[in-house]
C-alpha positions as CSV (number, residue, x, y, z in Angstrom):
1,M,-12.9,46.0,9.9
2,V,-11.5,42.5,9.6
3,R,-10.5,41.1,6.2
4,S,-12.5,37.9,5.7
5,E,-14.7,36.3,3.0
6,D,-16.7,34.5,5.7
7,W,-19.8,36.7,6.7
8,L,-20.2,34.8,10.0
9,Y,-16.6,35.6,10.9
10,R,-17.1,39.3,10.0
11,V,-20.3,39.5,12.1
12,G,-18.7,37.7,15.0
13,W,-15.6,39.9,14.8
14,V,-17.7,43.1,15.0
15,L,-19.8,41.8,17.9
16,V,-16.9,40.4,19.9
17,R,-14.8,43.5,19.4
18,G,-17.7,45.8,20.5
19,A,-18.3,43.6,23.5
20,A,-14.6,43.5,24.4
21,R,-14.3,47.3,24.3
22,L,-17.4,47.6,26.5
23,L,-16.7,44.9,29.0
24,F,-12.9,44.8,29.1
25,R,-11.9,48.3,27.9
26,L,-9.9,46.5,25.3
27,E,-6.7,48.3,24.2
28,V,-4.9,47.1,21.1
29,Y,-1.3,48.1,20.1
30,G,0.6,47.5,16.9
31,E,-2.3,46.6,14.6
32,Q,-0.2,48.2,11.8
33,N,2.4,45.4,12.3
34,V,0.0,42.7,11.2
35,P,0.5,41.7,7.5
36,L,-2.9,41.7,5.9
37,E,-2.0,39.0,3.3
38,G,0.0,35.8,3.1
39,A,0.9,33.1,5.6
40,L,1.4,34.2,9.1
41,V,2.1,32.5,12.5
42,I,0.8,34.6,15.4
43,A,2.7,33.4,18.6
44,S,1.2,34.6,21.8
45,N,1.4,34.0,25.5
46,H,-1.7,32.3,27.1
47,L,-3.7,33.3,30.2
48,S,-7.3,32.4,29.7
49,L,-10.0,30.8,27.5
50,L,-10.8,34.4,26.4
51,D,-7.5,34.7,24.6
52,P,-8.5,33.2,21.2
53,P,-11.7,35.4,20.7
54,L,-10.0,38.5,22.0
55,I,-6.9,38.2,20.0
56,G,-9.1,37.3,17.0
57,C,-11.2,40.5,17.4
58,A,-8.0,42.6,17.9
59,C,-6.4,41.2,14.7
60,P,-7.4,42.9,11.4
61,R,-7.4,39.6,9.5
62,E,-9.2,36.3,9.9
63,L,-7.4,33.8,12.1
64,R,-7.2,30.0,12.4
65,Y,-6.4,28.9,15.9
66,V,-5.5,25.8,17.9
67,A,-7.7,25.0,20.9
68,K,-7.7,22.1,23.3
69,A,-9.7,19.1,21.9
70,E,-12.1,19.0,24.9
71,L,-13.7,22.2,23.7
72,F,-14.7,20.6,20.4
73,R,-16.5,17.8,22.1
74,I,-19.0,20.2,23.6
75,P,-22.3,20.1,21.7
76,I,-23.0,23.2,19.5
77,L,-20.0,25.0,21.0
78,G,-17.6,22.6,19.2
79,R,-19.3,23.3,15.9
80,L,-19.1,27.0,16.5
81,F,-15.3,26.8,17.3
82,R,-14.7,25.0,14.0
83,R,-16.9,27.4,12.1
84,L,-14.9,30.4,13.4
85,G,-11.5,28.9,12.5
86,G,-10.6,26.7,15.4
87,F,-9.0,23.3,15.1
88,P,-8.3,20.8,17.9
89,V,-5.1,19.7,19.5
90,E,-4.7,16.9,22.0
91,R,-2.8,18.4,24.9
92,G,0.3,16.6,26.3
93,T,1.0,14.9,23.0
94,A,2.8,15.6,19.8
95,D,-0.4,16.0,17.9
96,V,0.7,15.4,14.3
97,G,-2.8,16.0,13.0
98,A,-3.0,19.5,14.5
99,I,0.5,20.4,13.1
100,R,-0.5,19.1,9.7
101,T,-3.7,21.2,9.7
102,A,-1.8,24.3,10.8
103,L,0.7,23.8,7.9
104,Q,-2.2,23.4,5.4
105,H,-3.7,26.7,6.6
106,L,-0.3,28.4,6.2
107,Q,0.3,26.9,2.8
108,A,-3.1,28.4,1.8
109,G,-1.9,31.8,2.9
110,R,-3.8,32.0,6.1
111,A,-2.9,33.3,9.6
112,V,-2.6,30.8,12.4
113,L,-2.7,31.7,16.1
114,I,-0.6,29.5,18.4
115,F,0.0,29.8,22.1
116,I,3.7,29.5,22.5
117,E,3.6,28.4,26.2
118,G,1.4,25.4,25.3
119,T,-0.9,25.9,28.2
120,R,-2.5,28.7,30.3
121,G,-0.4,30.6,32.7
122,T,-1.5,32.5,35.8
123,G,-0.2,35.9,34.8
124,E,2.5,35.8,37.5
125,Y,5.2,34.8,35.0
126,L,5.8,33.5,31.5
127,L,6.0,29.8,31.1
128,P,8.9,28.1,29.2
129,P,8.1,28.2,25.4
130,T,7.2,25.2,23.4
131,P,8.7,24.7,19.9
132,G,5.4,24.7,17.9
133,A,5.7,28.2,16.5
134,T,9.3,27.6,15.4
135,L,8.3,24.3,13.8
136,L,5.5,26.0,11.8
137,A,7.7,28.9,10.8
138,R,10.6,26.7,9.7
139,Q,8.5,24.3,7.7
140,S,6.3,26.9,6.1
141,G,8.6,29.8,5.7
142,A,5.9,32.0,7.1
143,P,6.8,35.0,9.3
144,V,6.0,34.9,13.0
145,L,4.2,37.8,14.7
146,P,5.0,37.9,18.4
147,T,1.9,38.9,20.3
148,A,1.2,39.6,24.0
149,I,-2.0,39.6,25.9
150,I,-2.5,40.7,29.5
151,G,-5.6,41.1,31.8
152,T,-7.5,38.0,30.7
153,Q,-6.1,36.1,33.7
154,H,-8.3,38.4,35.8
155,A,-11.2,38.6,33.3
156,M,-11.6,34.8,33.3
157,P,-9.1,32.8,35.3
158,K,-8.9,29.1,35.4
159,G,-12.0,27.6,36.9
160,A,-14.2,30.7,36.3
161,K,-17.5,30.1,34.6
162,F,-18.3,33.7,33.8
163,P,-16.0,36.6,32.8
164,R,-15.3,39.5,35.1
165,L,-15.1,43.2,34.1
166,T,-11.4,44.2,34.0
167,Q,-9.1,45.7,31.4
168,V,-7.4,43.6,28.7
169,K,-4.5,44.8,26.6
170,I,-3.1,43.2,23.4
171,A,0.1,44.1,21.5
172,F,1.3,42.9,18.1
173,G,5.1,43.1,17.5
174,K,7.0,43.1,14.3
175,P,7.0,40.0,12.0
176,I,10.1,37.8,12.2
177,T,11.2,35.0,9.8
178,Y,13.2,32.0,10.8
179,A,15.5,32.5,7.8
180,E,16.3,36.1,8.8
181,R,18.0,34.9,12.0
182,F,19.3,31.5,11.1
183,D,19.2,31.2,7.3
184,Q,19.3,27.5,6.5
185,R,20.3,26.2,9.9
186,T,18.0,23.5,11.2
187,D,20.0,22.2,14.2
188,R,18.4,22.0,17.6
189,A,20.5,24.9,18.9
190,A,19.2,27.2,16.2
191,R,15.6,26.1,16.7
192,D,15.8,26.6,20.5
193,A,17.4,30.0,20.0
194,F,14.6,31.1,17.7
195,T,11.9,29.9,20.1
196,D,13.7,31.7,22.9
197,Y,13.9,34.9,20.8
198,L,10.2,34.8,20.1
199,M,9.5,34.5,23.8
200,E,11.7,37.4,24.6
201,Q,9.9,39.5,22.1
202,I,6.6,38.7,23.8
203,A,8.2,39.6,27.2
204,T,9.3,42.9,25.7
205,L,5.8,43.7,24.5
206,L,4.4,43.0,28.0
207,R,7.0,45.4,29.5
208,E,6.1,48.1,26.9
209,M,2.4,47.8,28.0
210,G,3.5,48.3,31.6
211,H,3.0,44.7,32.7
212,P,6.4,43.0,32.9
213,L,6.3,39.3,33.7
214,P,9.4,37.3,34.6
215,R,10.2,34.3,32.5
216,L,10.1,30.9,34.2
217,T,12.7,28.2,33.3
218,A,11.6,24.6,32.8
219,R,13.2,23.7,36.1
220,E,11.4,26.5,37.9
221,Q,8.1,25.4,36.3
222,V,8.5,21.9,37.8
223,R,9.2,23.4,41.2
224,A,6.2,25.7,41.0
225,T,3.8,22.9,40.2
226,R,4.9,20.7,43.2
């Protein structure tokens, strides 16, 4: 059962987890790696709009998560997203407000889910990582929990209006702190190296689940979108 003082979150967690096991044969690995208390950044790859609720129901503690701002403009649904821990980010911009909100949650000892690729992938490869998780880890001192999800790209790919019945797997790695690897270094090389290390941990989790995905460089990403 999830740790949460919010009864609506607890009820939602039970319902979504039950539905996920039934519809997607959800398998979760590494739950024991999730710290149950204290600030935590959960850094995951991103494949589908299903990722936030499924990672949320796989995690044994209440999450706050970043979602694209458009979702919060939908009547009723936007309120529900906020009620269940979501907060908006304007895609394609350095959204200072979203970063500030995430840091406030971390300072209050909460867990924040962030998608390290910054956008949804197709499941063919891992996109180049963005620095958001590293920024939050460095400024808050919170550990980062590498997390991998696979299968949601088939369960609800881009453009789909309804989910499909297919298996989804989620794995939580071991917590990592910025200070453990780079102590007090704040130069760009150290920040980039930490971000790359997080992405490699996610790639390792995917391999361990039997779903290796090649990592795409920024240059390869540009070519792929042409």
